[in-house]
C-alpha positions as CSV (number, residue, x, y, z in Angstrom):
1,X,-5.6,10.7,7.3
2,X,-4.8,8.7,4.3
3,X,-7.7,8.2,1.6
4,X,-7.5,4.5,0.5
5,X,-7.5,4.4,-3.2
6,X,-9.7,2.1,-5.6
7,X,-6.4,0.6,-6.6
8,X,-5.5,-0.5,-3.1
9,X,-9.0,-1.7,-2.5
10,X,-9.4,-3.8,-5.7
11,X,-5.9,-5.4,-5.1
12,X,-6.8,-6.3,-1.5
13,X,-10.1,-7.8,-2.8
14,X,-8.5,-9.9,-5.3
15,X,-5.9,-11.3,-2.8
16,X,-8.7,-12.0,-0.3
17,X,-7.9,-9.1,2.2
18,X,-9.8,-6.0,3.2
19,X,-8.2,-2.7,4.1
20,X,-9.2,0.1,6.5
21,X,-7.8,3.4,7.4
22,X,-5.2,2.7,9.9
23,X,-5.9,3.5,13.7
24,X,-2.1,3.4,14.1
25,X,-0.4,6.8,14.2
26,X,1.7,7.4,11.1
27,X,0.5,4.2,9.1
28,X,-1.8,4.4,5.9
29,X,-3.8,1.2,6.1
30,X,-4.6,-1.8,8.2
31,X,-4.9,-5.2,6.4
32,X,-7.5,-7.8,7.6
33,X,-8.1,-11.4,6.4
34,X,-11.8,-11.8,7.5
35,X,-12.1,-10.3,10.7
36,X,-8.4,-11.0,11.6
37,X,-6.1,-8.2,11.8
38,X,-2.9,-8.8,9.9
39,X,-0.7,-5.7,9.8
40,X,-0.5,-2.1,9.3
41,X,1.1,-0.8,6.1
42,X,2.6,2.5,4.7
43,X,4.2,5.5,6.2
44,X,1.8,8.6,5.9
45,X,5.0,10.7,5.3
46,X,5.6,8.9,1.9
47,X,3.8,8.5,-1.3
48,X,2.7,5.3,-2.9
49,X,2.0,4.2,-6.6
50,X,-1.7,5.1,-6.6
51,X,-1.0,8.5,-4.9
52,X,1.8,9.4,-7.4
53,X,-0.4,8.1,-10.4
54,X,-3.0,10.6,-9.5
55,X,-0.8,13.5,-8.5
56,X,2.1,13.3,-10.9
57,X,1.1,10.9,-13.8
58,X,2.0,7.5,-15.0
59,X,5.6,7.9,-16.0
60,X,6.7,9.4,-12.6
61,X,4.6,6.8,-10.8
62,X,6.3,4.0,-12.7
63,X,9.7,5.2,-12.0
64,X,9.0,5.5,-8.4
65,X,7.5,2.0,-8.4
66,X,10.7,0.7,-10.0
67,X,12.9,2.5,-7.4
68,X,10.7,1.1,-4.5
69,X,11.1,-2.5,-5.7
70,X,14.9,-2.0,-5.9
71,X,15.1,-0.7,-2.3
72,X,12.8,-3.2,-0.9
73,X,14.0,-6.7,-1.0
74,X,13.2,-8.3,2.5
75,X,10.8,-11.3,2.2
76,X,8.7,-10.4,5.1
77,X,4.7,-10.6,5.0
78,X,4.5,-6.8,5.7
79,X,6.8,-6.1,2.8
80,X,5.0,-8.5,0.4
81,X,1.6,-6.9,1.2
82,X,3.0,-3.4,1.0
83,X,4.5,-4.3,-2.6
84,X,1.1,-5.9,-3.6
85,X,-1.2,-3.2,-2.1
86,X,0.4,0.0,-2.3
87,X,2.9,-0.6,-5.2
């Protein structure tokens, strides 16, 4: 199970969302707007910015973030939320 970081919780709060541990197998978080389910984000097999920040330090996390943003360019709601909450 994925432990939601303070980084992700704070970013979600600022955007008006709430996050909970995902009930969907293989996903990190479920995103809600009020009581309404929006989507599930993050694959548990891969790291994200706050995880890399804690485990490998800021320079490594910043490089992974840069590469993530280069790879993910589709303007879907799920991708936008993933970038905002996990990266």
